[in-house]
N, C-alpha and C positions, 0 to 999 in steps of 0.2 A: 097231683097230676092235673086235676080239674082246674086248679088255679092257673097253671101254665097255659092251658087251652083258652081260658076265659080272658086273659090279659090282651092278646091280640084283637079279639072281638071287641073288647071294651075300648081299646085304643082306636080302632077303626070307627066305632060308633061316635066317639068324641070328635075325631077328625072331620067326619061328615057334617058336623054342626058348625064348623068354622067357615069363615069367609075364604074365597080363593087366595087372598093375600096371606091370611093366617096359615092356610094349608101349605103355601110356598115356604113360609118360615119354618114350619114343621119339617118339611122335606129338607131344607137347608141344614137344620139341626141334626137330622138323622144322618145326612152325608158327613157332617162334621164328626159325629160320634164314630162313624165307620172309619174315617180318616185317622182319628185319634187312636182307635183300636189297632189299626194297621201299623201306625207309627210305633205304638207300644210293642206290638209283636216283633217288629223289625229290630227294635232296640234290645229286647230281652233275648231273642233267639239268635241275633246276629245275622239273620238271613233276610234278604229283601223279598217282599211280596210282589215286586214289579215283574212284569212279563219281559222276556227277552225280545229283541227285535224280530227274531224269527217267529216267535209266538204271535207277534203283532202283524205278521204278514210280509216283513221285509226279506229280500233274498239274503241267504247266508253271506256274510262278509261285506255287505253293501256299505256300511259306514266305514269300515277299515279301508276299503278301496277308494271311497270318495273323499274321505277326510283329507283336507289340505290340497285338494285339486285346484283351488283358487289361491295358491300361496304366493303368486306374483305380488310384489310390493313396489309401486302401486299396481292394482289390478289393471291389466291392459285389455282393451277391446280392439281386436284386430279388424281389418276392413271386412265389411259385410256384403260387398258387392253392390250391384245396381238395384235400386228399389223400383218397383213397378209403378208406372204412372197410371192413375185411375181417372176416368172421366168424372166430371162434376155432376152431382145429382141435381135435378131440377125440382 
């Protein structure tokens, strides 16, 4: 059990001795390992670890309602009305 506690402390101590660029590489590698583990979990369990749109803050049914709303081919831009004329800045 002591070894499990000592490893994070040892890793942090080693990281603190690295340059900022090397620390960035370590961070990138950790993110890669997390991504790889998530991909493995998804493949083995058949379940996705991704959050649903609702969990990410989108209103329920947002994508189903908006998908294909620009289906015109070609997309048409209808008249936009008169544009306001502004005075020139000096």
